[in-house]
C-alpha positions in Angstrom: 0.0 0.0 -0.4 1.2 3.5 -0.7 0.0 6.8 0.3 0.5 8.6 -3.0 -2.2 10.4 -5.1 -4.1 9.0 -7.7 -7.0 10.4 -9.8 -10.6 9.6 -11.2 -11.9 11.0 -14.4 -15.7 11.6 -14.7 -17.7 12.5 -17.8 -20.9 13.8 -16.2 -21.7 11.6 -13.5 -20.1 8.6 -15.3 -16.4 7.1 -14.5 -14.2 7.2 -17.6 -10.9 6.4 -16.0 -10.2 5.4 -12.2 -7.2 5.3 -10.1 -4.7 7.0 -12.6 -1.4 7.8 -11.6 -0.4 11.5 -11.8 1.7 11.4 -15.0 -1.1 9.2 -16.9 -3.7 11.5 -15.6 -1.9 14.5 -17.1 -1.8 12.8 -20.4 -5.2 11.8 -20.6 -6.9 14.9 -19.2 -5.0 17.2 -21.3 -6.4 15.0 -24.3 -9.9 14.9 -23.3 -10.2 18.1 -21.9 -10.1 19.7 -25.3 -12.2 17.1 -26.7 -15.6 17.3 -24.6 -17.7 20.0 -23.2 -15.7 21.4 -20.4 -18.4 21.5 -18.1 -19.3 17.8 -18.3 -15.8 16.9 -17.2 -14.2 16.5 -13.8 -11.9 14.6 -11.8 -11.3 13.4 -8.3 -7.7 13.8 -6.3 -7.4 10.5 -4.3 -5.0 10.6 -1.3 -4.5 8.2 1.1 -3.6 4.8 1.6 -4.8 2.5 -1.4 -3.6 -0.7 -3.2 -6.2 -1.3 -5.9 -9.3 -0.3 -7.2 -11.5 -2.0 -4.8 -9.8 -0.3 -1.5 -11.8 2.3 0.0 -10.0 5.4 0.0 -9.4 7.2 3.5 -9.4 10.7 1.8 -10.8 12.0 -1.4 -11.8 15.6 -2.8 -13.8 16.3 -5.8 -11.8 18.9 -7.9 -13.9 21.4 -9.8 -12.4 21.5 -13.4 -12.9 25.3 -14.2 -9.1 26.2 -14.4 
């Protein structure tokens, strides 16, 4: 288990990508952010102990995509 951050990307309320490492998240986010309506995209930054896609995260915060 690690305490690194991971990222989930959503289109409206549907998960497109889950538990992405930062490097992969940045690549994907940059590419899809210009492809979809920006109001429909959002992401979560997950911080805490996690080891897989099933483990409940000790901390999460939904990030507003309006940058």
